[in-house]
Each structure stands twice: as C-alpha cells, then as structure tokens.
SESE-765762 format. One record per residue (C-alpha): x, y, z. Coordinates in steps of 0.1 Angstrom, whole numbers. Layout:
r x=X | y=Y | z=Z $
...
This chain:
r x=206 | y=-63 | z=350 $
r x=188 | y=-33 | z=337 $
r x=160 | y=-43 | z=314 $
r x=155 | y=-6 | z=305 $
r x=188 | y=-5 | z=288 $
r x=190 | y=10 | z=253 $
r x=198 | y=-10 | z=222 $
r x=232 | y=5 | z=218 $
r x=241 | y=0 | z=255 $
r x=229 | y=-36 | z=252 $
r x=252 | y=-43 | z=223 $
r x=282 | y=-28 | z=243 $
r x=273 | y=-48 | z=274 $
r x=271 | y=-81 | z=254 $
r x=305 | y=-73 | z=237 $
r x=320 | y=-65 | z=272 $
r x=307 | y=-98 | z=286 $
r x=286 | y=-81 | z=313 $
r x=258 | y=-106 | z=307 $
r x=250 | y=-133 | z=281 $
r x=222 | y=-132 | z=255 $
r x=205 | y=-161 | z=273 $
r x=206 | y=-142 | z=306 $
r x=191 | y=-111 | z=292 $
r x=165 | y=-130 | z=271 $
r x=155 | y=-150 | z=302 $
r x=151 | y=-118 | z=322 $
r x=129 | y=-103 | z=294 $
r x=107 | y=-134 | z=294 $
r x=105 | y=-132 | z=331 $
r x=95 | y=-96 | z=329 $
r x=68 | y=-104 | z=304 $
r x=54 | y=-131 | z=326 $
r x=53 | y=-107 | z=356 $
r x=36 | y=-77 | z=340 $
r x=19 | y=-87 | z=308 $
r x=-12 | y=-103 | z=325 $
r x=-23 | y=-67 | z=333 $
r x=-7 | y=-49 | z=304 $
r x=-15 | y=-73 | z=276 $
r x=12 | y=-61 | z=252 $
r x=17 | y=-95 | z=237 $
r x=-6 | y=-118 | z=218 $
r x=21 | y=-145 | z=216 $
r x=56 | y=-150 | z=229 $
r x=83 | y=-168 | z=210 $
r x=88 | y=-203 | z=225 $
r x=121 | y=-206 | z=208 $
r x=136 | y=-174 | z=222 $
r x=159 | y=-191 | z=247 $
r x=171 | y=-216 | z=221 $
r x=178 | y=-187 | z=198 $
r x=197 | y=-169 | z=225 $
r x=219 | y=-199 | z=232 $
r x=228 | y=-202 | z=196 $
r x=239 | y=-166 | z=194 $
r x=259 | y=-170 | z=227 $
r x=277 | y=-200 | z=210 $
r x=285 | y=-178 | z=180 $
r x=299 | y=-151 | z=203 $
r x=320 | y=-175 | z=224 $
r x=335 | y=-192 | z=193 $
r x=344 | y=-158 | z=177 $
r x=320 | y=-163 | z=147 $
r x=305 | y=-133 | z=129 $
r x=276 | y=-120 | z=149 $
r x=249 | y=-97 | z=136 $
r x=246 | y=-61 | z=147 $
r x=217 | y=-69 | z=171 $
r x=237 | y=-94 | z=192 $
r x=205 | y=-113 | z=203 $
r x=185 | y=-82 | z=215 $
r x=149 | y=-90 | z=221 $
r x=126 | y=-72 | z=197 $
r x=88 | y=-74 | z=195 $
r x=68 | y=-70 | z=163 $
r x=33 | y=-60 | z=157 $
r x=11 | y=-89 | z=148 $
r x=4 | y=-78 | z=112 $
r x=39 | y=-88 | z=100 $
r x=43 | y=-123 | z=87 $
r x=67 | y=-148 | z=101 $
r x=68 | y=-181 | z=82 $
r x=53 | y=-210 | z=102 $
r x=38 | y=-189 | z=130 $
r x=5 | y=-172 | z=135 $
r x=-3 | y=-137 | z=122 $
r x=-37 | y=-127 | z=134 $
r x=-38 | y=-89 | z=130 $
r x=-57 | y=-91 | z=163 $
r x=-88 | y=-104 | z=144 $
r x=-108 | y=-136 | z=151 $
r x=-110 | y=-140 | z=113 $
r x=-72 | y=-148 | z=112 $
r x=-72 | y=-165 | z=146 $
r x=-56 | y=-197 | z=131 $
r x=-38 | y=-182 | z=101 $
r x=-2 | y=-195 | z=98 $
r x=20 | y=-173 | z=76 $
r x=35 | y=-190 | z=46 $
r x=65 | y=-166 | z=43 $
r x=84 | y=-140 | z=63 $
r x=83 | y=-102 | z=61 $
r x=114 | y=-85 | z=47 $
r x=118 | y=-64 | z=78 $
r x=119 | y=-95 | z=100 $
r x=142 | y=-113 | z=76 $
r x=166 | y=-83 | z=80 $
r x=164 | y=-84 | z=118 $
r x=170 | y=-122 | z=118 $
r x=200 | y=-118 | z=95 $
r x=214 | y=-94 | z=122 $
r x=208 | y=-118 | z=150 $
r x=179 | y=-102 | z=166 $
r x=155 | y=-123 | z=187 $
r x=119 | y=-118 | z=179 $
r x=106 | y=-121 | z=214 $
r x=69 | y=-121 | z=204 $
r x=40 | y=-106 | z=185 $
r x=23 | y=-76 | z=199 $
r x=-14 | y=-66 | z=203 $
r x=-30 | y=-40 | z=180 $
r x=-63 | y=-27 | z=169 $
r x=-79 | y=-52 | z=146 $
r x=-63 | y=-50 | z=111 $
r x=-46 | y=-18 | z=124 $
r x=-79 | y=1 | z=123 $
r x=-80 | y=22 | z=155 $
r x=-59 | y=44 | z=177 $
r x=-64 | y=31 | z=212 $
r x=-59 | y=-7 | z=209 $
r x=-95 | y=-10 | z=222 $
r x=-105 | y=-26 | z=189 $
r x=-83 | y=-57 | z=194 $
r x=-105 | y=-89 | z=192 $
r x=-84 | y=-103 | z=220 $
r x=-88 | y=-74 | z=245 $
r x=-70 | y=-41 | z=248 $
r x=-35 | y=-34 | z=259 $
r x=-31 | y=-11 | z=289 $
r x=-9 | y=19 | z=294 $
r x=21 | y=12 | z=317 $
r x=20 | y=47 | z=331 $
r x=-16 | y=41 | z=343 $
r x=-34 | y=9 | z=334 $
r x=-68 | y=26 | z=335 $
r x=-58 | y=45 | z=303 $
r x=-53 | y=35 | z=267 $
r x=-18 | y=31 | z=253 $
r x=-27 | y=45 | z=219 $
r x=-29 | y=25 | z=187 $
r x=-30 | y=8 | z=164 $
r x=6 | y=-3 | z=174 $
r x=-4 | y=-1 | z=211 $
r x=11 | y=-35 | z=221 $
r x=44 | y=-25 | z=206 $
r x=44 | y=8 | z=225 $
r x=36 | y=-9 | z=257 $
r x=62 | y=-37 | z=253 $
r x=90 | y=-11 | z=249 $
r x=78 | y=13 | z=276 $
r x=73 | y=-15 | z=301 $
r x=108 | y=-29 | z=294 $
r x=95 | y=-62 | z=282 $
r x=118 | y=-59 | z=252 $
r x=144 | y=-35 | z=239 $
r x=126 | y=-23 | z=208 $
r x=96 | y=-31 | z=186 $
r x=84 | y=-27 | z=150 $
r x=51 | y=-11 | z=144 $
r x=32 | y=1 | z=113 $
r x=19 | y=36 | z=107 $
r x=-10 | y=44 | z=84 $
r x=-23 | y=76 | z=100 $
r x=-2 | y=78 | z=132 $
r x=-2 | y=42 | z=144 $
r x=34 | y=43 | z=155 $
r x=36 | y=79 | z=167 $
r x=3 | y=79 | z=186 $
r x=12 | y=50 | z=210 $
r x=48 | y=63 | z=211 $
r x=34 | y=96 | z=225 $
r x=9 | y=79 | z=248 $
r x=35 | y=54 | z=262 $
r x=66 | y=78 | z=263 $
r x=88 | y=60 | z=238 $
r x=103 | y=71 | z=205 $
r x=83 | y=63 | z=174 $
r x=95 | y=69 | z=138 $
r x=73 | y=68 | z=107 $
r x=99 | y=67 | z=78 $
r x=95 | y=82 | z=44 $
r x=70 | y=62 | z=23 $
r x=90 | y=35 | z=5 $
r x=121 | y=37 | z=27 $
r x=112 | y=4 | z=45 $
r x=98 | y=-26 | z=27 $
r x=62 | y=-35 | z=33 $
r x=66 | y=-70 | z=19 $
r x=49 | y=-93 | z=44 $
r x=29 | y=-66 | z=61 $
r x=-8 | y=-74 | z=60 $
r x=-22 | y=-46 | z=39 $
r x=-46 | y=-19 | z=52 $
r x=-40 | y=11 | z=30 $
r x=-11 | y=4 | z=7 $
r x=-5 | y=39 | z=-6 $
r x=4 | y=55 | z=27 $
r x=12 | y=28 | z=53 $
r x=48 | y=23 | z=65 $
r x=67 | y=1 | z=89 $
r x=89 | y=18 | z=115 $
r x=108 | y=14 | z=148 $
r x=95 | y=21 | z=183 $
r x=124 | y=24 | z=207 $
r x=136 | y=38 | z=240 $
r x=160 | y=64 | z=225 $
r x=164 | y=83 | z=192 $
r x=198 | y=66 | z=187 $
r x=180 | y=32 | z=189 $
r x=156 | y=43 | z=162 $
r x=185 | y=52 | z=140 $
r x=202 | y=19 | z=148 $
r x=171 | y=-1 | z=137 $
r x=164 | y=21 | z=107 $
r x=200 | y=12 | z=95 $
r x=189 | y=-24 | z=95 $
r x=154 | y=-24 | z=81 $
r x=156 | y=4 | z=54 $
r x=166 | y=0 | z=18 $
r x=154 | y=-13 | z=-15 $
r x=136 | y=-46 | z=-17 $
r x=129 | y=-65 | z=-50 $
r x=97 | y=-78 | z=-34 $
r x=83 | y=-43 | z=-29 $
r x=83 | y=-21 | z=-59 $
r x=75 | y=10 | z=-39 $
r x=108 | y=8 | z=-20 $
r x=136 | y=34 | z=-26 $
r x=174 | y=31 | z=-25 $
r x=187 | y=50 | z=5 $
r x=223 | y=44 | z=-7 $
r x=232 | y=26 | z=26 $
r x=227 | y=58 | z=46 $
r x=241 | y=55 | z=82 $
r x=215 | y=72 | z=103 $
r x=236 | y=70 | z=134 $
r x=265 | y=89 | z=119 $
r x=270 | y=123 | z=134 $
r x=236 | y=121 | z=152 $
r x=248 | y=146 | z=178 $
r x=255 | y=173 | z=152 $
r x=230 | y=197 | z=168 $
r x=205 | y=220 | z=152 $
r x=221 | y=254 | z=154 $
r x=209 | y=276 | z=125 $
r x=181 | y=252 | z=114 $
r x=147 | y=267 | z=106 $
r x=117 | y=251 | z=123 $
r x=81 | y=258 | z=114 $
r x=54 | y=256 | z=141 $
r x=23 | y=243 | z=123 $
r x=-4 | y=268 | z=133 $
r x=-33 | y=245 | z=126 $
r x=-18 | y=217 | z=147 $
r x=-11 | y=240 | z=177 $
r x=-44 | y=259 | z=175 $
r x=-69 | y=232 | z=168 $
r x=-102 | y=225 | z=185 $
r x=-97 | y=198 | z=212 $
r x=-61 | y=206 | z=218 $
r x=-55 | y=202 | z=256 $
r x=-39 | y=230 | z=276 $
r x=-12 | y=207 | z=290 $
r x=-2 | y=195 | z=255 $
r x=-1 | y=231 | z=242 $
r x=21 | y=241 | z=271 $
r x=45 | y=212 | z=265 $
r x=47 | y=222 | z=228 $
r x=54 | y=258 | z=236 $
r x=81 | y=247 | z=260 $
r x=96 | y=225 | z=233 $
r x=97 | y=255 | z=209 $
r x=117 | y=275 | z=235 $
r x=140 | y=245 | z=239 $
r x=147 | y=244 | z=202 $
r x=154 | y=281 | z=202 $
r x=179 | y=277 | z=231 $
r x=196 | y=250 | z=210 $
r x=201 | y=275 | z=182 $
r x=172 | y=269 | z=159 $
r x=150 | y=296 | z=145 $
r x=113 | y=288 | z=151 $
r x=83 | y=306 | z=136 $
r x=47 | y=299 | z=128 $
r x=37 | y=284 | z=95 $
r x=2 | y=277 | z=81 $
r x=-8 | y=247 | z=60 $
r x=-43 | y=256 | z=48 $
r x=-52 | y=220 | z=38 $
r x=-47 | y=206 | z=74 $
r x=-84 | y=211 | z=85 $
r x=-94 | y=187 | z=56 $
r x=-68 | y=160 | z=62 $
r x=-86 | y=137 | z=86 $
r x=-117 | y=135 | z=63 $
r x=-95 | y=129 | z=33 $
r x=-74 | y=103 | z=52 $
r x=-104 | y=82 | z=63 $
r x=-119 | y=85 | z=28 $
r x=-88 | y=73 | z=11 $
r x=-78 | y=46 | z=36 $
r x=-113 | y=32 | z=39 $
r x=-115 | y=29 | z=1 $
r x=-82 | y=10 | z=0 $
r x=-91 | y=-11 | z=31 $
r x=-124 | y=-20 | z=15 $
r x=-105 | y=-35 | z=-14 $
r x=-79 | y=-52 | z=8 $
r x=-104 | y=-67 | z=32 $
r x=-124 | y=-82 | z=4 $
r x=-102 | y=-113 | z=6 $
r x=-115 | y=-121 | z=41 $
r x=-146 | y=-140 | z=28 $
r x=-140 | y=-171 | z=49 $
r x=-131 | y=-190 | z=17 $
r x=-96 | y=-178 | z=11 $
r x=-89 | y=-168 | z=48 $
r x=-112 | y=-176 | z=77 $
r x=-123 | y=-199 | z=104 $
r x=-145 | y=-230 | z=108 $
r x=-180 | y=-220 | z=97 $
r x=-202 | y=-245 | z=78 $
r x=-216 | y=-231 | z=45 $
r x=-246 | y=-255 | z=44 $
r x=-279 | y=-237 | z=39 $
r x=-263 | y=-204 | z=29 $
r x=-265 | y=-186 | z=-5 $
r x=-230 | y=-172 | z=-15 $
r x=-235 | y=-136 | z=-5 $
r x=-254 | y=-143 | z=27 $
r x=-226 | y=-168 | z=37 $
r x=-199 | y=-142 | z=33 $
r x=-220 | y=-116 | z=51 $
r x=-225 | y=-140 | z=80 $
r x=-189 | y=-150 | z=81 $
r x=-178 | y=-114 | z=82 $
r x=-199 | y=-107 | z=113 $
r x=-169 | y=-120 | z=132 $
r x=-151 | y=-88 | z=123 $
r x=-151 | y=-60 | z=148 $
r x=-172 | y=-28 | z=147 $
r x=-144 | y=-5 | z=135 $
r x=-133 | y=-29 | z=106 $
r x=-170 | y=-33 | z=95 $
r x=-175 | y=5 | z=97 $
r x=-145 | y=11 | z=74 $
r x=-154 | y=-17 | z=50 $
r x=-189 | y=-1 | z=46 $
r x=-174 | y=33 | z=41 $
r x=-148 | y=19 | z=17 $
r x=-176 | y=4 | z=-4 $
r x=-196 | y=36 | z=-4 $
r x=-172 | y=65 | z=-11 $
r x=-157 | y=52 | z=-44 $
r x=-190 | y=39 | z=-57 $
r x=-208 | y=51 | z=-88 $
r x=-225 | y=84 | z=-81 $
r x=-204 | y=91 | z=-51 $
r x=-168 | y=89 | z=-62 $
r x=-166 | y=125 | z=-74 $
r x=-183 | y=138 | z=-43 $
r x=-160 | y=119 | z=-18 $
r x=-131 | y=98 | z=-31 $
r x=-119 | y=121 | z=-59 $
r x=-123 | y=152 | z=-36 $
r x=-101 | y=134 | z=-10 $
r x=-74 | y=128 | z=-36 $
r x=-75 | y=165 | z=-45 $
r x=-69 | y=174 | z=-8 $
r x=-40 | y=150 | z=-7 $
r x=-25 | y=165 | z=-39 $
r x=-29 | y=201 | z=-26 $
r x=-14 | y=191 | z=8 $
r x=16 | y=176 | z=-9 $
r x=21 | y=208 | z=-29 $
r x=18 | y=229 | z=3 $
r x=43 | y=207 | z=21 $
r x=68 | y=209 | z=-8 $
r x=65 | y=247 | z=-7 $
r x=69 | y=249 | z=31 $
r x=101 | y=228 | z=30 $
r x=116 | y=253 | z=6 $
r x=118 | y=276 | z=35 $
r x=119 | y=254 | z=66 $
r x=141 | y=224 | z=76 $
r x=115 | y=209 | z=99 $
r x=80 | y=212 | z=111 $
r x=69 | y=206 | z=147 $
r x=36 | y=201 | z=166 $
r x=22 | y=180 | z=194 $
r x=21 | y=144 | z=183 $
r x=-14 | y=139 | z=196 $
r x=-37 | y=168 | z=206 $
r x=-45 | y=152 | z=240 $
r x=-29 | y=129 | z=265 $
r x=-40 | y=93 | z=270 $
r x=-76 | y=89 | z=279 $
r x=-96 | y=63 | z=299 $
r x=-110 | y=31 | z=283 $
r x=-144 | y=37 | z=267 $
r x=-141 | y=74 | z=270 $
r x=-138 | y=82 | z=233 $
r x=-150 | y=53 | z=211 $
r x=-187 | y=61 | z=216 $
r x=-183 | y=91 | z=192 $
r x=-164 | y=78 | z=161 $
r x=-160 | y=113 | z=145 $
r x=-144 | y=129 | z=175 $
r x=-124 | y=97 | z=180 $
r x=-110 | y=100 | z=144 $
r x=-100 | y=136 | z=151 $
r x=-73 | y=124 | z=175 $
r x=-54 | y=117 | z=143 $
r x=-55 | y=154 | z=134 $
r x=-17 | y=160 | z=138 $
r x=-4 | y=127 | z=125 $
r x=-22 | y=120 | z=92 $
r x=-4 | y=147 | z=73 $
r x=29 | y=128 | z=73 $
r x=11 | y=97 | z=58 $
r x=-8 | y=116 | z=31 $
r x=24 | y=133 | z=19 $
r x=48 | y=105 | z=24 $
r x=72 | y=125 | z=46 $
r x=90 | y=111 | z=77 $
r x=79 | y=121 | z=112 $
r x=90 | y=112 | z=146 $
r x=74 | y=114 | z=181 $
r x=98 | y=122 | z=209 $
r x=89 | y=117 | z=246 $
r x=89 | y=152 | z=262 $
r x=69 | y=154 | z=294 $
r x=50 | y=135 | z=320 $
r x=21 | y=157 | z=332 $
r x=-4 | y=144 | z=358 $
r x=13 | y=110 | z=355 $
r x=7 | y=107 | z=317 $
r x=30 | y=112 | z=288 $
r x=31 | y=139 | z=261 $
r x=51 | y=135 | z=229 $
r x=64 | y=161 | z=204 $
r x=62 | y=154 | z=167 $
r x=89 | y=166 | z=143 $
r x=85 | y=163 | z=105 $
r x=111 | y=166 | z=78 $
r x=111 | y=165 | z=40 $
r x=112 | y=132 | z=21 $
r x=143 | y=110 | z=28 $
r x=156 | y=135 | z=53 $
r x=156 | y=109 | z=81 $
r x=192 | y=116 | z=90 $
r x=187 | y=153 | z=98 $
r x=153 | y=144 | z=114 $
r x=170 | y=120 | z=138 $
r x=196 | y=146 | z=146 $
r x=169 | y=171 | z=155 $
r x=150 | y=145 | z=176 $
r x=183 | y=136 | z=194 $
r x=190 | y=172 | z=202 $
r x=155 | y=176 | z=218 $
r x=157 | y=142 | z=236 $
r x=190 | y=152 | z=253 $
r x=172 | y=181 | z=270 $
r x=146 | y=159 | z=286 $
r x=149 | y=140 | z=319 $
r x=118 | y=118 | z=324 $
r x=109 | y=95 | z=354 $
r x=110 | y=57 | z=352 $
r x=78 | y=40 | z=341 $
r x=59 | y=30 | z=372 $
r x=49 | y=-6 | z=362 $
C-alpha cells in the first residue's frame, strides 16, 4: 500500500476495492508512530480515527451515499477549532483549551467523510516562519531533519511531505502555507481572501489571513478547494464562488498566457543563487509550454514586509488581548497581584515572537505614532493593490521564487528578527492584496527543496491551478528520504 498516493488516486483505489479505509488509516497511524518522534509534525492524533474509518467502510459496503473524501486521512493545523477537542495554537496559554464549536472548513470535510487524522504543529499563534516558535518544540524537515520545515504551518507541510496523511489544511497570513510548502516540497495554495471561511480559525490578523490546502499534487489542491470554498453565513467576509469546479479542465495548458516575472522578487538582496537558477529554469519551462514571459516591476514590493508586520502586529495586538488568563488561560493563582501585574505575569508564558508582536502591535497604532507607522503601512497596502490591479490588466499570472532561500538549519536565522522577517519578502504581497497564490515543488538542490510561486488575480483560482498543473507535469522529483 502506497502511503504517498494522491487524494484522487486514493479515492479511485477505495472505489475499486484495492484496500479499505480502515486498512489505509491504520497504515497512516503506523507511519505517524514510526516517524513522528523525530519529525514532530503532530501535536495530537485523533484517537477515534479507526472507529471513523470503520463507519465509512460500513457505508461503502452497504452502498450508502459516501462523501467525496472516502475516509482519506487529512491533518489540520492546530489553530482550527474542533468541538470537544484541544486547540492550542502551539501555545502554553491554550494548553488545556477545549474548543466549544467546529470550524466551517472542518465541518465541510466531515460532511464529505474525511478523517481528521490529527492536529499539526505550528509557530505559536501562527507567528513565525520556521515552526521554531512552537511552545511544544519544532517540527523537522523530512528532507533533512537538521533543517527547518518552514512555518507557520510547518507541521502541516511535514505531515503531507512525510506521507503521514494525504493532505492538510494550513492558514496563510504572510506565507504560512506557501513557505512550508516550498521548504517541504508539497503544493501549498493561499486562496483569494474570502474564498474560504475563517469561522473557527483562531484569529491572528483578520484582514489578510486565509485557510488553504497543502497537498501532494495540484489536482489534490483543486479537489480540496472544491470542498472547503464558498460562502458561509458565519463569516461575512466570504464570497460566493458559484460552485466553481476547480478540477474541471485542469489540464487545459497555458499556451498564449502572459506571465510576469516580478523583478523585485527575482533580484532581491538575500536571494540565493540556487533559488534564482531554479526560477530562471521555471521561466524557460513556461515558455516551452507556450506562455509569454517578461519582466514586470512592482515598485511597492520593497516596502511590503515592513507594511505587513506593522498591519498584522496591530491586528494581532488586538486579537491577543483576550489571552489575559481570565477568559483564556491556565492555572495561575491571582492572590497578591494587582490586575495589570497579574495579566503581565500571566502573559509571560507566551513565547518571544508573540510577545514581540504584541508590543509592536500596541506601539505602532498608538497616539503620536499611528500616522508615522500604521497609517503609512495602510497607504503602502493601498498603493500595492492599485499596482497589482494595473499589472493584471496586462498579465494573466505573476511568478517568483516562493521563498528567497532554501530551508536553513535550526537556530540559524532567529537571532536576527529583521533578517528573519525578510524571508517573507516574496509571499506577503498576495496577503496584502488578497490575491490567490500557489507554491509548486520544482527542484531538489543539495538535498533540499525549492518551490516556485505563481500568483493570479482575485478569484482566478481555476486558471491559477491550471498553470500550476502545467508546471508540475514537467517536474520529476525524488522520493522524500524519511
């Protein structure tokens, strides 16, 4: 039984009776027990997975209606709520928090008979890009366990790459799906803002974060997007996608399409030679496939990382105010404390990156500083959106490296927070503008993955997936070594 099977091939195999849901689920759990001690992709595994699998097998045998997922094991990042189970956001502050309701995306997966195999590790409250900021220890890259898997959805990327599950759901605020997808050599899709409901996602930066799939193939991302997308009465930011079928005609090709190579993203300080070479090679591949590629400049790009961290820290500062150890928290006696000193002491259990962003989020929008920082960041965002709108009048897609560098060793980058943040240089644009973006595995160089990012205009996921599929079909990558 091949645990590296794609979602679509899994469904075909189940329908053809090649194996049962219980058999595959058992093998997946066995795989997790074998490799996760060193990879640490999961914070928790679903104890009811086998029971759920047997129930779906019973439905199949008795010719009842079975959901599209046919019991495929899917992991979810531990910032999405499941009623009655823990949702920790990889933080000690939520160590014992039991969610009182279920996220819309998970309800949709459950309605299609997916099996949520477990909750995956992440940077605390999704603040980080290497999973080194998890309060429960980092996840490790299955291509080389001495290297980071990316973040903040690092555990999700590892779980898919290491064949511990078929697919995963992550969340992307500034690249948190695409970054680990690139570092772990899986497909990671950040949909258009509002295409997927955020109801039940623990908030970090509401105005730009988005849930999306992390999968083994582009087709699998389209398959999952069909399930999780669409309007939701519980999330007023959601948009009606008119039941778009993202799998339909996915192999249409890209002949005649115009692709812009973002100059600032392929000529930035810190861009590695290997990543640049892979990107240039991808451009040549697109041209061979019939696309017309040319350079395009977005003058706001150099200001995007600063604007992104200013805006997200402001929203995070507001969202994290609820973690005062009164509404959410852990056992900590308040005797002998004045109110503010108690909250300050209680919050000392938060990790360094969360504290850094809370402090920043209190400072930049404050009286006397808002005009200098927060309002200026909003202007950058507004000008960037105008630039993107103008560029998509001429181009169908934009491409760049997903991340300017390959995976790095643990502890190598976090000592310098500013250079660490610059790793988001290529990914934050899609979040600030609300457009969809996908990372496609493209090369393994020196034993470590490189991903290519493709961006499209708002709600153009269908053509974006067609383009990603065309690129993916030119690639032949080795098996993950773990």
